[in-house]
N, CA and C atoms as an extended XYZ file, in Angstrom:
645
Properties=species:S:1:pos:R:3:atomname:S:1:resname:S:1:resid:I:1 pbc="F F F"
N       104.301       36.822       82.823 N   MET     1
C       103.615       38.024       82.330 CA  MET     1
C       103.197       38.888       83.523 C   MET     1
N       103.437       40.195       83.411 N   ALA     2
C       103.088       41.097       84.493 CA  ALA     2
C       101.578       41.201       84.636 C   ALA     2
N       101.097       41.225       85.867 N   ARG     3
C        99.671       41.331       86.111 CA  ARG     3
C        99.198       42.752       85.847 C   ARG     3
N        98.078       42.878       85.164 N   TRP     4
C        97.530       44.200       84.887 CA  TRP     4
C        96.866       44.746       86.141 C   TRP     4
N        97.191       45.976       86.471 N   GLU     5
C        96.607       46.621       87.638 CA  GLU     5
C        95.790       47.822       87.167 C   GLU     5
N        94.482       47.849       87.444 N   PRO     6
C        93.653       48.960       86.982 CA  PRO     6
C        94.069       50.285       87.618 C   PRO     6
N        94.171       51.325       86.783 N   ASN     7
C        94.507       52.672       87.248 CA  ASN     7
C        95.807       52.716       88.058 C   ASN     7
N        96.754       51.875       87.694 N   ALA     8
C        97.986       51.779       88.484 CA  ALA     8
C        98.724       53.112       88.519 C   ALA     8
N        98.874       53.750       87.376 N   ARG     9
C        99.640       55.003       87.342 CA  ARG     9
C        98.989       56.058       88.215 C   ARG     9
N        97.675       56.213       88.085 N   GLU    10
C        96.962       57.213       88.876 CA  GLU    10
C        97.065       56.919       90.369 C   GLU    10
N        96.993       55.651       90.726 N   ARG    11
C        97.115       55.276       92.133 CA  ARG    11
C        98.506       55.588       92.674 C   ARG    11
N        99.517       55.349       91.859 N   LEU    12
C       100.887       55.648       92.280 CA  LEU    12
C       101.104       57.148       92.452 C   LEU    12
N       100.581       57.943       91.530 N   VAL    13
C       100.716       59.397       91.618 CA  VAL    13
C       100.026       59.914       92.878 C   VAL    13
N        98.811       59.461       93.106 N   GLU    14
C        98.069       59.908       94.285 CA  GLU    14
C        98.793       59.513       95.573 C   GLU    14
N        99.285       58.282       95.616 N   ALA    15
C       100.003       57.823       96.803 CA  ALA    15
C       101.276       58.626       97.016 C   ALA    15
N       102.018       58.881       95.937 N   ALA    16
C       103.272       59.628       96.048 CA  ALA    16
C       103.034       61.040       96.566 C   ALA    16
N       102.073       61.746       95.982 N   LEU    17
C       101.809       63.118       96.404 CA  LEU    17
C       101.366       63.170       97.864 C   LEU    17
N       100.539       62.218       98.264 N   THR    18
C       100.087       62.182       99.654 CA  THR    18
C       101.264       61.975      100.604 C   THR    18
N       102.136       61.033      100.268 N   LEU    19
C       103.290       60.754      101.120 CA  LEU    19
C       104.304       61.894      101.110 C   LEU    19
N       104.508       62.505       99.944 N   PHE    20
C       105.433       63.638       99.872 CA  PHE    20
C       104.996       64.752      100.829 C   PHE    20
N       103.694       64.981      100.895 N   GLN    21
C       103.176       66.040      101.757 CA  GLN    21
C       103.142       65.622      103.227 C   GLN    21
N       102.913       64.353      103.474 N   GLU    22
C       102.870       63.862      104.857 CA  GLU    22
C       104.264       63.751      105.472 C   GLU    22
N       105.194       63.169      104.717 N   ARG    23
C       106.506       62.836      105.270 CA  ARG    23
C       107.626       63.729      104.756 C   ARG    23
N       107.420       64.325      103.585 N   GLY    24
C       108.493       65.032      102.903 CA  GLY    24
C       109.023       64.191      101.760 C   GLY    24
N       109.574       64.855      100.760 N   PHE    25
C       110.036       64.142       99.570 CA  PHE    25
C       111.191       63.207       99.895 C   PHE    25
N       112.186       63.702      100.602 N   ASP    26
C       113.369       62.891      100.889 CA  ASP    26
C       113.050       61.688      101.772 C   ASP    26
N       112.070       61.835      102.636 N   GLU    27
C       111.750       60.768      103.581 CA  GLU    27
C       110.838       59.701      102.984 C   GLU    27
N       110.397       59.895      101.751 N   THR    28
C       109.501       58.936      101.100 CA  THR    28
C       110.282       58.073      100.125 C   THR    28
N       110.197       56.772      100.286 N   ALA    29
C       110.876       55.829       99.398 CA  ALA    29
C       109.879       55.262       98.385 C   ALA    29
N       110.427       54.758       97.288 N   VAL    30
C       109.583       54.124       96.269 CA  VAL    30
C       108.765       52.990       96.872 C   VAL    30
N       109.377       52.242       97.763 N   ALA    31
C       108.658       51.134       98.417 CA  ALA    31
C       107.447       51.657       99.184 C   ALA    31
N       107.590       52.822       99.803 N   ASP    32
C       106.472       53.413      100.541 CA  ASP    32
C       105.333       53.785       99.597 C   ASP    32
N       105.701       54.362       98.449 N   ILE    33
C       104.690       54.774       97.468 CA  ILE    33
C       103.935       53.556       96.951 C   ILE    33
N       104.676       52.537       96.582 N   ALA    34
C       104.043       51.326       96.051 CA  ALA    34
C       103.128       50.688       97.087 C   ALA    34
N       103.591       50.630       98.324 N   ALA    35
C       102.778       50.022       99.377 CA  ALA    35
C       101.501       50.818       99.613 C   ALA    35
N       101.618       52.167       99.642 N   ARG    36
C       100.425       53.009       99.858 CA  ARG    36
C        99.413       52.823       98.725 C   ARG    36
N        99.925       52.618       97.516 N   ALA    37
C        99.042       52.414       96.360 CA  ALA    37
C        98.523       50.986       96.256 C   ALA    37
N        99.049       50.083       97.090 N   GLY    38
C        98.648       48.685       97.016 CA  GLY    38
C        99.245       47.969       95.824 C   GLY    38
N       100.445       48.401       95.421 N   LEU    39
C       101.107       47.838       94.252 CA  LEU    39
C       102.538       47.439       94.634 C   LEU    39
N       103.271       46.912       93.675 N   THR    40
C       104.651       46.500       93.919 CA  THR    40
C       105.613       47.559       93.398 C   THR    40
N       106.847       47.516       93.896 N   GLU    41
C       107.872       48.416       93.374 CA  GLU    41
C       108.097       48.169       91.881 C   GLU    41
N       107.997       46.918       91.466 N   ARG    42
C       108.169       46.602       90.049 CA  ARG    42
C       107.137       47.338       89.208 C   ARG    42
N       105.915       47.403       89.715 N   THR    43
C       104.877       48.146       88.998 CA  THR    43
C       105.225       49.627       88.948 C   THR    43
N       105.744       50.177       90.042 N   PHE    44
C       106.138       51.589       90.053 CA  PHE    44
C       107.134       51.875       88.936 C   PHE    44
N       108.135       51.020       88.811 N   PHE    45
C       109.189       51.275       87.835 CA  PHE    45
C       108.750       50.997       86.393 C   PHE    45
N       107.584       50.439       86.216 N   ARG    46
C       107.037       50.341       84.861 CA  ARG    46
C       106.561       51.705       84.367 C   ARG    46
N       106.243       52.580       85.295 N   TYR    47
C       105.701       53.887       84.931 CA  TYR    47
C       106.683       55.037       85.155 C   TYR    47
N       107.578       54.907       86.125 N   PHE    48
C       108.460       56.012       86.491 CA  PHE    48
C       109.893       55.513       86.680 C   PHE    48
N       110.847       56.310       86.211 N   ALA    49
C       112.251       55.949       86.387 CA  ALA    49
C       112.677       56.088       87.844 C   ALA    49
N       112.138       57.089       88.531 N   ASP    50
C       112.408       57.296       89.950 CA  ASP    50
C       111.281       58.149       90.503 C   ASP    50
N       111.337       58.442       91.788 N   LYS    51
C       110.214       59.157       92.408 CA  LYS    51
C       110.102       60.607       91.924 C   LYS    51
N       111.190       61.203       91.448 N   ARG    52
C       111.113       62.562       90.914 CA  ARG    52
C       110.238       62.624       89.671 C   ARG    52
N       110.214       61.522       88.914 N   GLU    53
C       109.435       61.514       87.679 CA  GLU    53
C       107.943       61.577       87.926 C   GLU    53
N       107.510       61.288       89.146 N   VAL    54
C       106.102       61.495       89.490 CA  VAL    54
C       105.753       62.975       89.335 C   VAL    54
N       106.706       63.837       89.639 N   LEU    55
C       106.494       65.280       89.578 CA  LEU    55
C       106.858       65.887       88.236 C   LEU    55
N       107.804       65.277       87.522 N   PHE    56
C       108.331       65.895       86.303 CA  PHE    56
C       108.147       65.044       85.050 C   PHE    56
N       107.404       63.985       85.142 N   GLY    57
C       107.303       63.053       84.026 CA  GLY    57
C       106.623       63.581       82.776 C   GLY    57
N       105.831       64.653       82.886 N   GLY    58
C       105.122       65.155       81.718 CA  GLY    58
C       105.853       66.232       80.942 C   GLY    58
N       107.112       66.505       81.297 N   SER    59
C       107.833       67.628       80.679 CA  SER    59
C       108.012       67.466       79.172 C   SER    59
N       108.347       66.260       78.732 N   SER    60
C       108.593       66.062       77.301 CA  SER    60
C       107.312       66.233       76.499 C   SER    60
N       106.203       65.776       77.050 N   GLU    61
C       104.921       65.953       76.351 CA  GLU    61
C       104.561       67.428       76.251 C   GLU    61
N       104.761       68.170       77.337 N   LEU    62
C       104.472       69.604       77.319 CA  LEU    62
C       105.369       70.324       76.328 C   LEU    62
N       106.639       69.966       76.281 N   GLU    63
C       107.557       70.583       75.320 CA  GLU    63
C       107.086       70.352       73.890 C   GLU    63
N       106.646       69.137       73.604 N   GLY    64
C       106.156       68.848       72.264 CA  GLY    64
C       104.944       69.688       71.892 C   GLY    64
N       104.056       69.908       72.857 N   LEU    65
C       102.874       70.732       72.593 CA  LEU    65
C       103.255       72.188       72.333 C   LEU    65
N       104.214       72.697       73.092 N   LEU    66
C       104.636       74.091       72.917 CA  LEU    66
C       105.339       74.298       71.574 C   LEU    66
N       106.244       73.396       71.254 N   VAL    67
C       106.965       73.505       69.983 CA  VAL    67
C       105.996       73.362       68.813 C   VAL    67
N       105.076       72.409       68.924 N   GLY    68
C       104.086       72.233       67.871 CA  GLY    68
C       103.156       73.418       67.742 C   GLY    68
N       102.822       74.035       68.883 N   GLY    69
C       101.954       75.207       68.853 CA  GLY    69
C       102.596       76.387       68.164 C   GLY    69
N       103.903       76.561       68.360 N   ILE    70
C       104.615       77.643       67.668 CA  ILE    70
C       104.657       77.373       66.169 C   ILE    70
N       104.933       76.136       65.803 N   ALA    71
C       104.995       75.793       64.380 CA  ALA    71
C       103.651       76.002       63.701 C   ALA    71
N       102.559       75.795       64.440 N   ALA    72
C       101.221       75.900       63.852 CA  ALA    72
C       100.637       77.307       63.943 C   ALA    72
N       101.329       78.229       64.608 N   ALA    73
C       100.809       79.588       64.760 CA  ALA    73
C       100.724       80.278       63.406 C   ALA    73
N        99.650       81.029       63.146 N   PRO    74
C        99.521       81.752       61.877 CA  PRO    74
C       100.722       82.658       61.614 C   PRO    74
N       101.161       82.718       60.385 N   SER    75
C       102.387       83.455       60.048 CA  SER    75
C       102.338       84.950       60.345 C   SER    75
N       101.171       85.631       60.261 N   PRO    76
C       101.198       87.076       60.532 CA  PRO    76
C       101.449       87.440       61.986 C   PRO    76
N       101.372       86.493       62.897 N   LEU    77
C       101.507       86.810       64.310 CA  LEU    77
C       102.912       87.303       64.644 C   LEU    77
N       102.984       88.226       65.590 N   SER    78
C       104.272       88.689       66.094 CA  SER    78
C       104.933       87.563       66.869 C   SER    78
N       106.245       87.655       67.146 N   PRO    79
C       106.904       86.606       67.919 CA  PRO    79
C       106.234       86.317       69.262 C   PRO    79
N       105.879       87.361       70.010 N   LEU    80
C       105.253       87.146       71.307 CA  LEU    80
C       103.866       86.528       71.159 C   LEU    80
N       103.123       86.944       70.154 N   ASP    81
C       101.790       86.375       69.943 CA  ASP    81
C       101.876       84.923       69.471 C   ASP    81
N       102.922       84.589       68.737 N   ALA    82
C       103.116       83.195       68.327 CA  ALA    82
C       103.384       82.316       69.543 C   ALA    82
N       104.178       82.833       70.468 N   VAL    83
C       104.437       82.098       71.713 CA  VAL    83
C       103.148       81.977       72.517 C   VAL    83
N       102.369       83.062       72.573 N   ALA    84
C       101.096       83.021       73.300 CA  ALA    84
C       100.154       81.996       72.685 C   ALA    84
N       100.157       81.891       71.370 N   HIS    85
C        99.339       80.898       70.676 CA  HIS    85
C        99.726       79.495       71.123 C   HIS    85
N       101.029       79.252       71.247 N   ALA    86
C       101.501       77.940       71.684 CA  ALA    86
C       101.114       77.663       73.128 C   ALA    86
N       101.209       78.655       73.992 N   LEU    87
C       100.854       78.475       75.393 CA  LEU    87
C        99.378       78.122       75.544 C   LEU    87
N        98.531       78.821       74.803 N   GLU    88
C        97.102       78.517       74.882 CA  GLU    88
C        96.796       77.138       74.312 C   GLU    88
N        97.494       76.770       73.251 N   ALA    89
C        97.285       75.445       72.673 CA  ALA    89
C        97.684       74.352       73.655 C   ALA    89
N        98.712       74.624       74.459 N   ALA    90
C        99.190       73.634       75.426 CA  ALA    90
C        98.379       73.633       76.713 C   ALA    90
N        97.520       74.631       76.893 N   ALA    91
C        96.747       74.719       78.132 CA  ALA    91
C        95.866       73.489       78.332 C   ALA    91
N        95.444       72.869       77.231 N   SER    92
C        94.594       71.677       77.341 CA  SER    92
C        95.323       70.523       78.032 C   SER    92
N        96.661       70.564       78.015 N   PHE    93
C        97.463       69.541       78.691 CA  PHE    93
C        97.132       69.493       80.186 C   PHE    93
N        96.729       70.643       80.733 N   PHE    94
C        96.478       70.738       82.163 CA  PHE    94
C        95.003       70.593       82.522 C   PHE    94
N        94.138       70.461       81.525 N   ASP    95
C        92.719       70.304       81.807 CA  ASP    95
C        92.489       69.091       82.706 C   ASP    95
N        91.761       69.286       83.783 N   GLY    96
C        91.474       68.198       84.703 CA  GLY    96
C        92.610       67.863       85.651 C   GLY    96
N        93.731       68.616       85.574 N   ARG    97
C        94.892       68.310       86.413 CA  ARG    97
C        95.115       69.337       87.510 C   ARG    97
N        94.150       70.178       87.766 N   ARG    98
C        94.355       71.229       88.767 CA  ARG    98
C        94.675       70.655       90.161 C   ARG    98
N        93.959       69.639       90.658 N   PRO    99
C        94.316       69.093       91.982 CA  PRO    99
C        95.749       68.563       92.017 C   PRO    99
N        96.132       67.843       90.952 N   PHE   100
C        97.512       67.347       90.892 CA  PHE   100
C        98.499       68.498       90.859 C   PHE   100
N        98.222       69.506       90.019 N   ALA   101
C        99.134       70.640       89.871 CA  ALA   101
C        99.297       71.391       91.192 C   ALA   101
N        98.204       71.555       91.925 N   LYS   102
C        98.261       72.274       93.199 CA  LYS   102
C        99.086       71.496       94.225 C   LYS   102
N        98.857       70.188       94.311 N   SER   103
C        99.626       69.362       95.243 CA  SER   103
C       101.094       69.318       94.842 C   SER   103
N       101.334       69.209       93.544 N   ARG   104
C       102.706       69.158       93.037 CA  ARG   104
C       103.465       70.419       93.404 C   ARG   104
N       102.823       71.587       93.205 N   GLN   105
C       103.485       72.845       93.514 CA  GLN   105
C       103.802       72.962       95.001 C   GLN   105
N       102.917       72.433       95.850 N   ALA   106
C       103.163       72.482       97.291 CA  ALA   106
C       104.385       71.640       97.661 C   ALA   106
N       104.517       70.488       97.032 N   VAL   107
C       105.670       69.622       97.293 CA  VAL   107
C       106.957       70.288       96.833 C   VAL   107
N       106.942       70.855       95.633 N   ILE   108
C       108.132       71.502       95.086 CA  ILE   108
C       108.535       72.711       95.927 C   ILE   108
N       107.550       73.491       96.370 N   ALA   109
C       107.834       74.691       97.158 CA  ALA   109
C       108.516       74.366       98.477 C   ALA   109
N       108.330       73.151       98.976 N   ALA   110
C       108.901       72.757      100.265 CA  ALA   110
C       110.278       72.115      100.145 C   ALA   110
N       110.799       72.009       98.897 N   HIS   111
C       112.041       71.256       98.704 CA  HIS   111
C       112.956       72.018       97.745 C   HIS   111
N       114.049       72.623       98.231 N   PRO   112
C       114.924       73.431       97.374 CA  PRO   112
C       115.448       72.689       96.146 C   PRO   112
N       115.808       71.425       96.290 N   ALA   113
C       116.341       70.685       95.141 CA  ALA   113
C       115.280       70.515       94.062 C   ALA   113
N       114.025       70.341       94.473 N   LEU   114
C       112.944       70.231       93.502 CA  LEU   114
C       112.659       71.581       92.855 C   LEU   114
N       112.817       72.657       93.598 N   GLN   115
C       112.666       73.992       93.019 CA  GLN   115
C       113.704       74.210       91.919 C   GLN   115
N       114.931       73.772       92.188 N   GLU   116
C       115.989       73.891       91.182 CA  GLU   116
C       115.645       73.068       89.944 C   GLU   116
N       115.138       71.867       90.152 N   ARG   117
C       114.746       71.017       89.027 CA  ARG   117
C       113.627       71.675       88.222 C   ARG   117
N       112.695       72.323       88.907 N   GLU   118
C       111.607       73.009       88.223 CA  GLU   118
C       112.130       74.160       87.369 C   GLU   118
N       113.089       74.911       87.893 N   LEU   119
C       113.674       76.014       87.128 CA  LEU   119
C       114.408       75.490       85.896 C   LEU   119
N       115.093       74.365       86.048 N   ILE   120
C       115.783       73.756       84.908 CA  ILE   120
C       114.770       73.334       83.849 C   ILE   120
N       113.654       72.768       84.304 N   LYS   121
C       112.617       72.352       83.365 CA  LYS   121
C       112.072       73.555       82.593 C   LYS   121
N       111.781       74.639       83.296 N   LEU   122
C       111.244       75.828       82.635 CA  LEU   122
C       112.258       76.427       81.663 C   LEU   122
N       113.532       76.417       82.054 N   ALA   123
C       114.572       76.923       81.156 CA  ALA   123
C       114.673       76.052       79.912 C   ALA   123
N       114.531       74.758       80.079 N   SER   124
C       114.574       73.843       78.939 CA  SER   124
C       113.399       74.088       77.998 C   SER   124
N       112.234       74.350       78.569 N   LEU   125
C       111.062       74.655       77.743 CA  LEU   125
C       111.276       75.951       76.959 C   LEU   125
N       111.843       76.961       77.630 N   ALA   126
C       112.110       78.229       76.943 CA  ALA   126
C       113.113       78.043       75.809 C   ALA   126
N       114.135       77.223       76.034 N   THR   127
C       115.124       76.952       74.985 CA  THR   127
C       114.479       76.261       73.791 C   THR   127
N       113.609       75.298       74.068 N   ALA   128
C       112.927       74.587       72.985 CA  ALA   128
C       112.016       75.531       72.208 C   ALA   128
N       111.340       76.424       72.925 N   MET   129
C       110.460       77.381       72.258 CA  MET   129
C       111.255       78.362       71.404 C   MET   129
N       112.407       78.808       71.899 N   ALA   130
C       113.253       79.707       71.113 CA  ALA   130
C       113.718       79.020       69.838 C   ALA   130
N       114.065       77.758       69.947 N   GLY   131
C       114.462       77.012       68.756 CA  GLY   131
C       113.333       76.917       67.744 C   GLY   131
N       112.117       76.699       68.243 N   ALA   132
C       110.954       76.641       67.345 CA  ALA   132
C       110.698       77.992       66.694 C   ALA   132
N       110.953       79.072       67.438 N   MET   133
C       110.790       80.410       66.866 CA  MET   133
C       111.804       80.648       65.750 C   MET   133
N       113.035       80.178       65.950 N   ARG   134
C       114.043       80.342       64.899 CA  ARG   134
C       113.660       79.518       63.669 C   ARG   134
N       113.141       78.336       63.887 N   GLN   135
C       112.670       77.517       62.763 CA  GLN   135
C       111.552       78.223       62.009 C   GLN   135
N       110.805       79.010       62.722 N   ARG   136
C       109.689       79.764       62.137 CA  ARG   136
C       110.188       80.954       61.317 C   ARG   136
N       111.471       81.315       61.526 N   GLY   137
C       112.052       82.425       60.787 CA  GLY   137
C       112.276       83.659       61.621 C   GLY   137
N       112.041       83.568       62.923 N   THR   138
C       112.266       84.716       63.804 CA  THR   138
C       113.745       84.801       64.151 C   THR   138
N       114.388       85.926       63.902 N   PRO   139
C       115.825       86.038       64.195 CA  PRO   139
C       116.076       86.255       65.681 C   PRO   139
N       117.330       86.098       66.068 N   GLU   140
C       117.740       86.455       67.421 CA  GLU   140
C       118.049       87.959       67.468 C   GLU   140
N       117.817       88.629       68.588 N   PRO   141
C       117.415       88.050       69.876 CA  PRO   141
C       115.912       87.924       70.063 C   PRO   141
N       115.126       88.271       69.022 N   ALA   142
C       113.674       88.257       69.182 CA  ALA   142
C       113.146       86.876       69.550 C   ALA   142
N       113.747       85.822       68.959 N   ALA   143
C       113.268       84.465       69.231 CA  ALA   143
C       113.417       84.114       70.708 C   ALA   143
N       114.595       84.373       71.266 N   SER   144
C       114.837       84.045       72.671 CA  SER   144
C       114.059       84.953       73.612 C   SER   144
N       113.966       86.242       73.284 N   LEU   145
C       113.225       87.170       74.128 CA  LEU   145
C       111.751       86.787       74.197 C   LEU   145
N       111.168       86.427       73.052 N   ALA   146
C       109.757       86.028       73.028 CA  ALA   146
C       109.540       84.757       73.837 C   ALA   146
N       110.456       83.816       73.705 N   ALA   147
C       110.326       82.553       74.442 CA  ALA   147
C       110.446       82.784       75.944 C   ALA   147
N       111.423       83.571       76.367 N   GLU   148
C       111.605       83.835       77.790 CA  GLU   148
C       110.416       84.608       78.355 C   GLU   148
N       109.919       85.581       77.593 N   ALA   149
C       108.744       86.327       78.039 CA  ALA   149
C       107.538       85.400       78.143 C   ALA   149
N       107.427       84.481       77.185 N   GLY   150
C       106.332       83.521       77.226 CA  GLY   150
C       106.369       82.648       78.460 C   GLY   150
N       107.574       82.221       78.866 N   MET   151
C       107.681       81.396       80.065 CA  MET   151
C       107.374       82.201       81.317 C   MET   151
N       107.697       83.485       81.321 N   ALA   152
C       107.335       84.345       82.456 CA  ALA   152
C       105.820       84.452       82.564 C   ALA   152
N       105.163       84.605       81.422 N   VAL   153
C       103.705       84.634       81.388 CA  VAL   153
C       103.135       83.311       81.903 C   VAL   153
N       103.722       82.217       81.457 N   PHE   154
C       103.247       80.893       81.877 CA  PHE   154
C       103.384       80.708       83.388 C   PHE   154
N       104.528       81.078       83.952 N   LYS   155
C       104.758       80.902       85.386 CA  LYS   155
C       103.728       81.690       86.197 C   LYS   155
N       103.490       82.935       85.808 N   LEU   156
C       102.527       83.756       86.529 CA  LEU   156
C       101.124       83.188       86.389 C   LEU   156
N       100.740       82.847       85.172 N   ALA   157
C        99.396       82.314       84.922 CA  ALA   157
C        99.182       80.987       85.643 C   ALA   157
N       100.218       80.145       85.639 N   PHE   158
C       100.094       78.833       86.279 CA  PHE   158
C        99.898       78.983       87.782 C   PHE   158
N       100.647       79.893       88.407 N   ALA   159
C       100.504       80.122       89.843 CA  ALA   159
C        99.108       80.638       90.169 C   ALA   159
N        98.595       81.533       89.347 N   ARG   160
C        97.247       82.053       89.573 CA  ARG   160
C        96.197       80.960       89.367 C   ARG   160
N        96.408       80.132       88.364 N   TRP   161
C        95.460       79.056       88.057 CA  TRP   161
C        95.358       78.046       89.195 C   TRP   161
N        96.496       77.638       89.746 N   THR   162
C        96.463       76.642       90.819 CA  THR   162
C        95.812       77.192       92.082 C   THR   162
N        95.863       78.520       92.259 N   GLY   163
C        95.263       79.110       93.446 CA  GLY   163
C        93.914       79.769       93.213 C   GLY   163
N        93.338       79.588       92.049 N   ASP   164
C        92.097       80.261       91.682 CA  ASP   164
C        90.892       79.578       92.332 C   ASP   164
N        90.272       80.255       93.281 N   ALA   165
C        89.098       79.681       93.965 CA  ALA   165
C        87.906       79.548       93.021 C   ALA   165
N        87.893       80.350       91.958 N   HIS   166
C        86.785       80.295       90.994 CA  HIS   166
C        87.017       79.254       89.902 C   HIS   166
N        88.190       78.641       89.902 N   LYS   167
C        88.530       77.558       88.990 CA  LYS   167
C        88.363       77.942       87.522 C   LYS   167
N        88.824       79.150       87.192 N   ARG   168
C        88.816       79.565       85.788 CA  ARG   168
C        89.883       78.791       85.024 C   ARG   168
N        89.691       78.591       83.731 N   PRO   169
C        90.652       77.787       82.957 CA  PRO   169
C        92.014       78.463       82.852 C   PRO   169
N        93.037       77.639       82.671 N   LEU   170
C        94.402       78.151       82.540 CA  LEU   170
C        94.513       79.104       81.365 C   LEU   170
N        93.836       78.806       80.264 N   ALA   171
C        93.917       79.667       79.082 CA  ALA   171
C        93.501       81.099       79.400 C   ALA   171
N        92.527       81.261       80.258 N   GLN   172
C        92.087       82.611       80.626 CA  GLN   172
C        93.160       83.335       81.425 C   GLN   172
N        93.795       82.632       82.335 N   HIS   173
C        94.878       83.233       83.101 CA  HIS   173
C        96.056       83.587       82.196 C   HIS   173
N        96.317       82.757       81.192 N   LEU   174
C        97.393       83.049       80.247 CA  LEU   174
C        97.093       84.330       79.475 C   LEU   174
N        95.860       84.484       79.017 N   ARG   175
C        95.502       85.690       78.267 CA  ARG   175
C        95.633       86.938       79.136 C   ARG   175
N        95.197       86.836       80.378 N   GLU   176
C        95.279       87.994       81.269 CA  GLU   176
C        96.736       88.369       81.552 C   GLU   176
N        97.569       87.370       81.813 N   ALA   177
C        98.977       87.650       82.088 CA  ALA   177
C        99.667       88.250       80.868 C   ALA   177
N        99.326       87.759       79.683 N   LEU   178
C        99.917       88.308       78.466 CA  LEU   178
C        99.501       89.759       78.258 C   LEU   178
N        98.233       90.064       78.507 N   GLU   179
C        97.765       91.444       78.372 CA  GLU   179
C        98.506       92.362       79.343 C   GLU   179
N        98.755       91.866       80.558 N   GLN   180
C        99.478       92.680       81.533 CA  GLN   180
C       100.921       92.897       81.112 C   GLN   180
N       101.541       91.868       80.533 N   LEU   181
C       102.908       92.031       80.028 CA  LEU   181
C       102.938       93.066       78.912 C   LEU   181
N       101.996       92.984       77.998 N   LYS   182
C       101.958       93.947       76.892 CA  LYS   182
C       101.711       95.356       77.406 C   LYS   182
N       100.895       95.488       78.456 N   ALA   183
C       100.637       96.806       79.030 CA  ALA   183
C       101.912       97.408       79.596 C   ALA   183
N       102.710       96.555       80.249 N   ILE   184
C       103.977       97.043       80.817 CA  ILE   184
C       104.929       97.480       79.715 C   ILE   184
N       105.060       96.653       78.670 N   THR   185
C       106.035       96.941       77.625 CA  THR   185
C       105.619       98.093       76.720 C   THR   185
N       104.332       98.431       76.719 N   THR   186
C       103.882       99.561       75.898 CA  THR   186
C       103.650      100.819       76.717 C   THR   186
N       104.033      100.796       78.001 N   GLY   187
C       103.936      101.992       78.827 CA  GLY   187
C       102.547      102.311       79.294 C   GLY   187
N       101.720      101.280       79.523 N   LEU   188
C       100.369      101.516       80.005 CA  LEU   188
C       100.287      101.223       81.490 C   LEU   188
N        99.310      101.838       82.152 N   ASP   189
C        99.129      101.565       83.573 CA  ASP   189
C        98.209      100.369       83.765 C   ASP   189
N        97.819      100.097       84.983 N   ARG   190
C        97.094       98.869       85.314 CA  ARG   190
C        95.733       98.779       84.624 C   ARG   190
N        95.095       99.903       84.326 N   VAL   191
C        93.780       99.849       83.691 CA  VAL   191
C        93.874      100.044       82.187 C   VAL   191
N        95.089      100.034       81.657 N   GLY   192
C        95.258      100.070       80.214 CA  GLY   192
C        95.333      101.441       79.608 C   GLY   192
N        95.419      102.487       80.436 N   ARG   193
C        95.525      103.845       79.902 CA  ARG   193
C        96.973      104.291       79.911 C   ARG   193
N        97.337      105.099       78.938 N   ALA   194
C        98.715      105.591       78.885 CA  ALA   194
C        99.023      106.415       80.122 C   ALA   194
N       100.192      106.209       80.697 N   ARG   195
C       100.597      106.995       81.846 CA  ARG   195
C       100.778      108.458       81.438 C   ARG   195
N       100.199      109.387       82.187 N   PRO   196
C       100.353      110.807       81.810 CA  PRO   196
C       101.789      111.245       81.946 C   PRO   196
N       102.232      112.042       81.012 N   ARG   197
C       103.587      112.581       81.065 CA  ARG   197
C       103.559      113.881       81.849 C   ARG   197
N       104.613      114.140       82.589 N   LYS   198
C       104.679      115.363       83.368 CA  LYS   198
C       104.649      116.578       82.443 C   LYS   198
N       103.844      117.560       82.809 N   THR   199
C       103.830      118.792       82.022 CA  THR   199
C       105.056      119.619       82.357 C   THR   199
N       105.303      120.576       81.496 N   GLU   200
C       106.465      121.435       81.733 CA  GLU   200
C       106.319      122.172       83.050 C   GLU   200
N       105.071      122.589       83.367 N   ARG   201
C       104.854      123.324       84.620 CA  ARG   201
C       105.089      122.410       85.812 C   ARG   201
N       104.576      121.159       85.705 N   ALA   202
C       104.726      120.248       86.836 CA  ALA   202
C       106.182      119.875       87.053 C   ALA   202
N       106.948      119.835       85.967 N   ALA   203
C       108.344      119.426       86.064 CA  ALA   203
C       109.247      120.555       86.534 C   ALA   203
N       108.755      121.839       86.481 N   ARG   204
C       109.576      122.980       86.835 CA  ARG   204
C       109.812      123.021       88.336 C   ARG   204
N       110.978      123.331       88.810 N   PRO   205
C       111.228      123.464       90.245 CA  PRO   205
C       110.211      124.378       90.899 C   PRO   205
N       109.798      124.037       92.126 N   ARG   206
C       108.721      124.762       92.799 CA  ARG   206
C       109.029      126.234       92.962 C   ARG   206
N       110.281      126.577       93.127 N   GLY   207
C       110.620      127.974       93.378 CA  GLY   207
C       110.690      128.833       92.123 C   GLY   207
N       110.590      128.244       90.938 N   ASP   208
C       110.716      128.982       89.686 CA  ASP   208
C       109.354      129.450       89.246 C   ASP   208
N       109.023      130.711       89.365 N   ARG   209
C       107.715      131.262       88.993 CA  ARG   209
C       107.821      132.220       87.802 C   ARG   209
N       108.950      132.205       87.118 N   SER   210
C       109.195      133.200       86.055 CA  SER   210
C       108.194      133.098       84.946 C   SER   210
N       107.628      131.893       84.675 N   ALA   211
C       106.693      131.759       83.561 CA  ALA   211
C       105.260      131.943       84.009 C   ALA   211
N       105.015      132.197       85.300 N   SER   212
C       103.643      132.281       85.781 CA  SER   212
C       103.121      133.714       85.811 C   SER   212
N       104.035      134.686       85.593 N   GLY   213
C       103.617      136.082       85.621 CA  GLY   213
C       103.605      136.679       87.007 C   GLY   213
N       104.000      135.901       88.030 N   THR   214
C       103.974      136.387       89.403 CA  THR   214
C       105.377      136.573       89.955 C   THR   214
N       106.395      136.270       89.139 N   GLY   215
C       107.750      136.317       89.666 CA  GLY   215
C       108.349      137.684       89.532 C   GLY   215
């Protein structure tokens, strides 16, 4: 019977992230992670298929939360608002994980292959969300456009959240990013006011004074 190790998973994650940042991802072996955590390689493989899963192991759980959030969104919501509802519902997945998320992003940013894996993960999440939108009755291309826009909002909000010195919740960053996206798509400027349209006088070539009475 395998010996129970208290907080084994958390110890392995902490050890892996520390070593990834100290030595680099490629230079860190599973044996190194297990040794740093004071555990065996066998214990490591009880929790993770390989060392990449330390960074990407929660993807399926997050996908389930997003898909479930879309399914549970109130029916009157627009496609984009339904996606936003799902993103906010999934924000609780990251509660208490800001230190891990910040360290994880630093490791991924330093390794091109991990960056590619991250992009694949985000694309997979967007595909799953688009499928949930179609199940909800949203036709194409609205379903895919809403899902892709939602992932753009998530990426921006997540980056701001991990770097937020004031430690505001992810849900707040998601709402702000969504408002900014809506401002762009509705032709509003940064403070939410409609951009002024050029007047006929302003648009007229400078040398044309025929309508001013002075020409």
